[in-house]
C-alpha positions in Angstrom: 50.9 131.3 62.1 49.8 134.6 63.6 51.5 135.9 66.7 49.6 136.0 70.0 49.5 139.6 71.1 47.2 138.8 74.1 49.9 137.1 76.1 51.5 139.5 78.5 55.2 139.7 78.9 56.5 137.8 81.9 53.7 135.2 81.8 56.2 132.4 82.2 58.0 134.1 85.1 60.9 136.6 85.2 63.3 134.0 83.7 61.3 133.0 80.7 59.6 129.7 79.9 60.1 126.9 82.4 62.3 129.1 84.4 65.1 129.3 81.8 66.8 132.5 81.0 65.8 134.2 77.8 68.5 134.8 75.2 70.2 138.1 75.8 69.1 138.1 79.5 70.8 140.2 82.2 73.9 138.7 84.0 71.9 138.5 87.2 69.3 136.3 85.5 72.0 134.0 84.1 73.6 133.7 87.5 70.3 132.8 89.1 69.5 130.2 86.4 73.0 128.7 86.8 72.4 128.4 90.5 69.1 126.6 89.9 70.9 124.3 87.5 73.6 123.5 90.1 71.0 122.8 92.7 69.1 120.5 90.4 72.3 118.6 89.7 73.0 118.4 93.4 69.6 117.0 94.1 69.9 114.4 91.4 73.4 113.5 92.8 72.1 113.3 96.3 69.1 111.1 95.2 71.4 108.8 93.2 73.8 108.6 96.1 71.1 107.6 98.6 69.8 105.0 96.3 73.3 103.6 95.7 74.0 103.5 99.5 70.7 101.7 100.2 71.3 99.1 97.4 75.0 98.4 98.0 74.6 96.3 101.1 72.1 94.0 99.5 74.3 93.7 96.4 77.3 92.9 98.5 75.3 90.3 100.5 73.8 88.7 97.4 77.1 88.6 95.6 79.2 87.4 98.5 80.8 84.6 96.5 82.5 87.3 94.4 82.8 90.4 96.6 84.0 88.6 99.8 87.1 86.9 98.4 87.9 90.0 96.3 87.6 92.4 99.3 89.6 90.1 101.6 92.3 89.7 98.9 92.6 93.4 98.4 92.9 94.1 102.2 95.6 91.4 102.4 97.4 92.7 99.4 97.4 96.3 100.8 98.8 95.1 104.1 101.6 93.3 102.2 102.6 96.3 100.1 105.3 97.4 102.5 106.9 94.0 102.2 106.7 94.2 98.4 108.2 97.7 98.3 111.0 96.5 100.7 111.9 93.7 98.3 111.6 95.9 95.2 114.0 98.5 96.7 116.5 95.6 96.8 116.2 95.1 93.1 113.9 92.1 93.3 111.6 91.9 90.2 108.0 92.8 90.9 106.6 89.4 89.9 109.1 87.6 92.1 108.5 90.0 95.0 104.8 89.5 94.7 105.2 85.7 94.6 107.4 85.9 97.7 104.7 87.9 99.6 102.0 85.4 98.6 104.1 82.4 99.7 104.9 84.1 103.1 101.2 84.7 103.6 100.2 81.1 102.7 102.9 79.7 105.0 101.6 81.9 107.9 98.0 80.8 107.2 99.0 77.1 107.1 100.9 77.4 110.4 97.8 79.1 112.0 95.6 76.3 110.6 97.8 73.6 112.0 98.0 75.3 115.4 94.3 76.1 115.8 91.9 74.1 113.7 93.6 70.7 113.9 93.6 70.4 117.8 90.3 72.3 118.0 88.6 69.7 115.9 89.9 66.9 118.2 89.2 68.8 121.4 85.6 69.7 120.7 84.9 66.3 119.3 85.2 65.1 122.9 82.6 67.6 124.1 79.7 65.1 124.4 82.0 62.9 126.5 82.7 65.8 128.9 79.1 66.8 129.5 79.1 65.0 132.9 82.1 66.9 134.1 80.7 70.2 133.0 77.4 69.5 134.8 79.4 68.5 137.9 81.5 71.7 137.8 78.6 74.1 137.4 76.4 72.3 140.0 77.5 74.8 142.7 76.4 77.7 140.6 73.1 76.0 139.8 72.5 75.4 143.5 73.4 79.1 144.2 70.8 80.5 141.9 68.2 77.8 142.2 66.4 79.6 145.0 65.8 82.6 142.7 64.6 80.6 139.7 61.9 78.1 140.3 62.1 76.4 137.0 65.8 75.8 137.6 65.0 73.2 140.3 63.1 71.2 137.7 66.0 71.4 135.3 68.4 70.2 138.0 66.1 67.3 138.9 65.7 66.4 135.3 69.5 66.4 134.7 70.0 64.3 137.9 67.4 61.7 136.9 68.7 61.5 133.4 71.9 59.9 134.4 75.1 60.2 132.4 74.7 61.3 128.8 75.4 58.7 126.3 78.0 59.6 123.7 76.5 59.3 120.2 78.2 56.8 118.0 79.9 58.8 115.3 82.5 57.9 112.8 85.9 59.3 113.5 87.0 61.8 110.9 90.6 63.0 110.8 90.8 66.8 111.0 92.6 68.6 108.2 96.3 69.2 108.8 97.0 71.7 106.0 95.4 74.2 103.7 95.4 71.6 100.9 93.6 69.1 103.0 91.1 71.7 104.2 90.5 72.8 100.6 90.1 69.2 99.4 87.4 68.5 102.1 85.6 71.7 101.4 83.0 72.6 98.8 84.2 73.3 95.2 83.0 76.9 95.5 85.3 77.4 98.6 88.2 76.1 96.6 87.5 78.4 93.7 87.1 81.4 96.0 90.4 80.7 97.8 92.2 80.2 94.5 90.6 83.4 93.1 91.7 85.3 96.2 95.3 84.1 95.9 95.4 85.2 92.3 94.0 88.6 93.1 96.7 89.1 95.8 99.4 88.1 93.4 98.4 90.2 90.4 97.6 93.2 92.6 101.1 93.1 94.1 102.9 92.3 90.9 101.3 95.4 89.2 101.2 97.6 92.2 104.1 99.9 91.3 103.0 100.4 87.7 99.4 101.0 88.8 100.4 103.6 91.4 102.7 105.4 89.0 100.0 105.4 86.3 97.4 106.7 88.7 99.5 109.6 89.9 101.0 110.6 86.5 97.5 110.6 84.8 96.3 113.6 87.0 95.9 116.8 85.0 97.2 119.1 87.8 100.1 119.0 90.2 97.7 119.5 93.1 95.7 116.5 91.9 98.8 114.4 91.6 99.9 115.3 95.1 96.4 114.5 96.5 96.2 111.2 94.8 99.7 110.2 96.0 98.8 111.3 99.5 95.6 109.2 99.5 97.3 106.1 98.2 100.2 106.4 100.6 98.0 107.0 103.6 95.7 104.0 102.8 98.8 101.7 102.5 100.5 103.1 105.6 97.4 103.1 107.9 96.1 99.7 106.8 99.5 98.0 107.0 100.5 99.7 110.2 97.2 98.7 111.9 97.2 95.1 110.7 100.9 94.7 111.4 100.8 96.2 114.8 97.6 94.4 115.8 99.0 91.1 114.6 102.2 91.5 116.7 100.1 92.4 119.7 97.7 89.6 119.2 100.5 87.0 118.8 102.1 88.3 122.0 98.8 88.0 123.8 98.2 84.5 122.4 101.7 83.3 123.4 101.2 84.7 126.9 97.9 82.9 127.3 99.4 79.7 125.9 102.2 79.9 128.4 99.9 80.3 131.3 97.7 77.5 130.2 100.7 75.2 129.7 101.7 75.9 133.3 98.2 75.1 134.5 98.3 71.8 132.6 95.4 72.6 130.2 95.5 70.5 127.0 96.4 72.1 123.7 97.8 75.5 125.0 98.9 76.6 121.5 95.4 76.0 120.2 93.9 78.3 122.9 96.6 80.9 122.3 95.8 80.9 118.6 92.1 81.2 119.3 92.7 84.2 121.6 95.0 85.8 119.0 92.5 85.3 116.2 89.4 86.5 118.1 91.3 89.5 119.4 91.1 91.0 115.9 87.4 91.6 116.5 87.1 94.5 119.0 84.8 94.1 122.0 83.1 90.9 120.8 86.2 88.8 120.1 87.6 88.8 123.6 84.2 88.0 125.1 83.9 85.0 122.8 87.5 83.9 123.6 86.8 84.1 127.3 83.6 82.1 126.9 85.5 79.4 124.9 88.2 79.3 127.6 85.6 78.9 130.3 84.1 76.0 128.4 87.5 74.4 127.9 88.3 74.8 131.6 85.0 73.2 132.6 85.8 70.3 130.3 89.3 69.8 131.7 89.4 70.6 135.5 87.2 69.3 138.3 87.2 72.5 140.5 85.0 75.2 139.1 87.2 78.0 140.2 90.3 76.4 138.6 88.2 75.8 135.5 87.2 79.4 135.2 90.7 80.7 136.0 91.8 80.6 132.3 88.9 82.9 131.3 89.7 85.3 134.1 93.4 85.4 133.2 92.4 86.1 129.5 90.1 88.9 130.5 92.8 90.5 132.7 95.4 90.2 130.0 93.0 91.7 127.5 92.2 94.7 129.8 95.9 95.4 130.1 96.5 95.1 126.4 93.5 97.1 125.3 93.9 100.0 127.8 97.7 100.3 128.1 99.7 98.4 125.5 97.7 99.0 122.3 97.1 102.8 122.8 100.8 103.2 123.6 102.0 101.4 120.5 99.3 102.4 118.0 99.0 106.0 119.2 96.4 108.5 118.2 96.9 108.2 114.5 94.8 105.1 114.1 92.3 106.0 116.8 88.8 105.2 115.7 85.5 106.2 117.2 84.1 103.2 119.1 80.6 103.9 117.7 82.0 103.6 114.2 83.7 100.3 115.1 80.5 98.9 116.5 78.5 100.0 113.4 81.2 98.6 111.1 81.3 95.2 112.9 77.5 95.0 112.9 77.2 95.9 109.2 79.9 93.7 107.8 78.9 90.7 110.0 75.4 91.1 108.6 76.7 91.2 105.1 79.4 88.5 105.2 79.1 86.8 108.5 82.3 85.8 110.4 84.6 86.8 107.6 83.0 90.2 107.4 83.5 90.6 111.2 87.3 90.1 110.7 87.3 92.6 107.8 85.2 95.3 109.5 88.0 97.3 111.1 90.5 97.2 108.2 87.7 98.3 105.8 86.7 101.1 108.2 90.4 102.3 108.3 90.6 102.3 104.5 87.3 104.2 104.2 88.2 106.7 107.0 91.6 107.4 105.4 90.1 108.0 102.0 87.4 110.3 103.4 89.9 112.2 105.5 92.2 112.8 102.5 89.6 113.5 99.9 87.2 115.6 102.0 83.6 115.2 102.8 81.1 116.3 100.1 78.5 118.8 101.4 75.7 118.2 98.9 73.0 118.5 101.6 74.5 121.8 102.7 74.5 123.0 99.2 70.8 122.1 98.8 69.6 123.8 101.9 72.1 126.6 102.4 74.1 128.6 99.9 76.9 126.5 98.6 78.0 125.8 95.0 79.0 122.6 93.3 82.3 124.1 92.0 84.8 126.2 93.8 85.8 129.3 91.9 89.1 130.9 92.1 91.0 127.6 92.5 94.4 127.8 90.7 94.9 124.9 88.3 98.5 124.0 87.9 99.1 121.8 84.9 101.5 119.1 85.9 104.2 117.9 83.5 105.3 114.3 83.4 108.5 115.3 85.4 106.3 116.9 88.1 104.2 113.7 88.4 107.3 111.6 88.5 108.6 113.8 91.3 105.4 113.2 93.2 105.8 109.4 92.7 109.4 109.6 94.0 108.4 111.8 96.9 106.0 109.3 98.3 108.6 106.5 98.2 107.7 105.0 94.8 110.0 102.6 93.0 111.1 103.8 89.6 
């Protein structure tokens, strides 16, 4: 084939065909082409990351039967790691220490179930019988605002003409008194998810020490081993510290509310204290829901509206003291989280997994925030639109020996 002499040089641009550097090009051309290649890789990475971020919530929601128990089990297991390490430092075998942690958690969950769900089932089963008392208690409030709302007068007249509400005839069903009874009365899928979650917690804890050592010692550089160890330790410390501290604070708040309600003569004070402690895990929305439930319980119990609303007012006052004085003093600035991030996390995880996602929102936010803080934030967008590079030049690479990696493991408190 004859060569084309009529094609001028540089017709495909200064860098050759399709913008690639011709063989034997100048160093400046090679650097320019390398920068274009890096920008292309950054654009592809950014596009893939955006697509993955958009698809992940829908995948988590569609696969909730798998992802929810797995995530909950991992959060519980991470919070139990300090107990596991405490047992292992006392020469308890890993499998036995993991089994002890799982049994302690199951006992605590069973006690919470017996203290909250059993009396709550009986208490709210009587709700249709107490409608008359609730109407009588809120009658002054209805009269107070009836002059401002015309349709409210018709509602009051309708309620007055309707007479007492007849209690529907329903078969009495004994509430579950333990986790086994609750599991037996639940759907088979729930039983499988609970059993799967327990197994995940056990196997995660039993292999935690070996997994952590293998993850750290497999790094190719001493700096990488130190960074990995720091991330793992920070995730464990922050998650367990938050959950442990918040659990103690919530239990104290629940006991205080239960004591006040016991003095007032409100039925099932331990149930109400447990509800307050459980809902207080959800920032902002949980205390509001707890106050609303206490107001409903007071209206079902007491005849005077102001006495009926007193438990809700007491709970709000105790929560304000706890949230603005006690918790910041104990938790400190280490685990301080932006309130906007908390609201976004609660909204997101409640949309994905409902009530369970609401309870997991803050621990998952702490884990993500700890990893991002330790690993650093990627600046792919800055590289695309400014003058960055995908790789940092001039970084020393220290090759870590096995003894160095083991030193890192021991330095972060690992169990040999």
